[in-house]
C-alpha positions as CSV (number, residue, x, y, z in Angstrom):
1,M,0.1,0.0,0.4
2,T,2.3,3.1,-1.0
3,Q,1.1,6.5,0.7
4,K,-0.4,7.8,-2.3
5,E,-3.3,4.8,-1.8
6,I,-3.5,5.8,1.8
7,I,-4.6,9.4,1.5
8,E,-6.7,8.8,-1.2
9,A,-9.0,6.4,1.4
10,I,-8.6,9.1,3.9
11,A,-9.7,11.6,1.1
12,E,-12.8,8.7,0.3
13,E,-13.3,8.4,3.8
14,L,-13.7,11.9,4.9
15,T,-16.1,12.7,1.1
16,L,-13.2,15.2,-0.2
17,P,-11.3,15.5,-3.2
18,V,-8.1,13.9,-2.8
19,T,-6.3,16.9,-3.7
20,D,-7.5,18.9,-0.4
21,V,-5.4,16.3,1.3
22,D,-1.6,16.4,1.7
23,L,0.8,14.8,4.3
24,D,1.2,18.2,5.7
25,S,-3.2,18.6,6.4
26,D,-4.5,19.1,9.5
27,L,-6.8,16.9,10.8
28,S,-7.9,19.6,12.8
29,D,-7.4,22.9,11.5
30,D,-7.1,22.0,7.1
31,L,-9.4,19.8,7.4
32,G,-12.0,21.1,10.2
33,L,-12.2,17.6,11.8
34,N,-13.5,17.5,15.4
35,R,-12.6,15.1,17.8
36,V,-15.1,13.2,17.3
37,E,-14.7,13.3,13.7
38,I,-11.1,12.0,14.4
39,A,-12.6,9.0,16.2
40,D,-14.9,8.3,13.3
41,L,-12.4,8.3,10.8
42,F,-10.0,6.3,13.3
43,T,-13.1,3.5,13.2
44,S,-13.3,3.9,9.3
45,L,-9.2,3.3,8.2
46,S,-9.2,0.6,11.1
47,K,-12.2,-1.7,9.4
48,R,-11.0,-0.6,5.6
49,F,-7.0,-1.6,6.3
50,T,-8.0,-4.1,8.8
51,I,-6.4,-2.9,11.3
52,I,-6.1,-2.4,15.5
53,F,-5.5,1.6,16.8
54,D,-4.0,1.5,19.9
55,P,-5.6,5.0,21.8
56,R,-2.5,6.2,22.6
57,E,-1.2,6.3,19.1
58,M,-3.8,8.1,18.6
59,E,-3.6,10.4,20.6
60,D,0.1,11.5,19.1
61,I,-1.4,12.3,15.6
62,E,-2.1,15.6,14.2
63,T,-1.2,15.7,10.5
64,V,-2.9,13.4,7.5
65,G,1.0,12.5,7.2
66,D,1.2,11.2,11.0
67,L,-2.4,9.0,10.3
68,V,-0.6,7.2,6.9
69,D,3.3,6.8,9.1
70,L,1.0,4.8,11.4
71,I,-1.5,3.1,9.1
72,E,1.6,1.7,7.0
73,D,3.6,1.1,10.3
74,K,0.5,-1.1,11.5
75,L,0.3,-2.8,8.0
76,L,4.0,-4.3,8.2
77,E,3.1,-5.7,11.7
């Protein structure tokens, strides 16, 4: 799975054009997500990629790049 594919999945889950989502996009500031929406995004991506996020790991995620890195790490486990 490439970074581009993960970004496309994130954009799709958020119903945003993929051009609006890049590695530097802040989940709250740039994409306008609140805590509940971020939790929903994690749940959707967890199901989509068949991975489990540790709640402690999720606390450190601020940008799409952070999320992509975490997903890539989880896919390698």
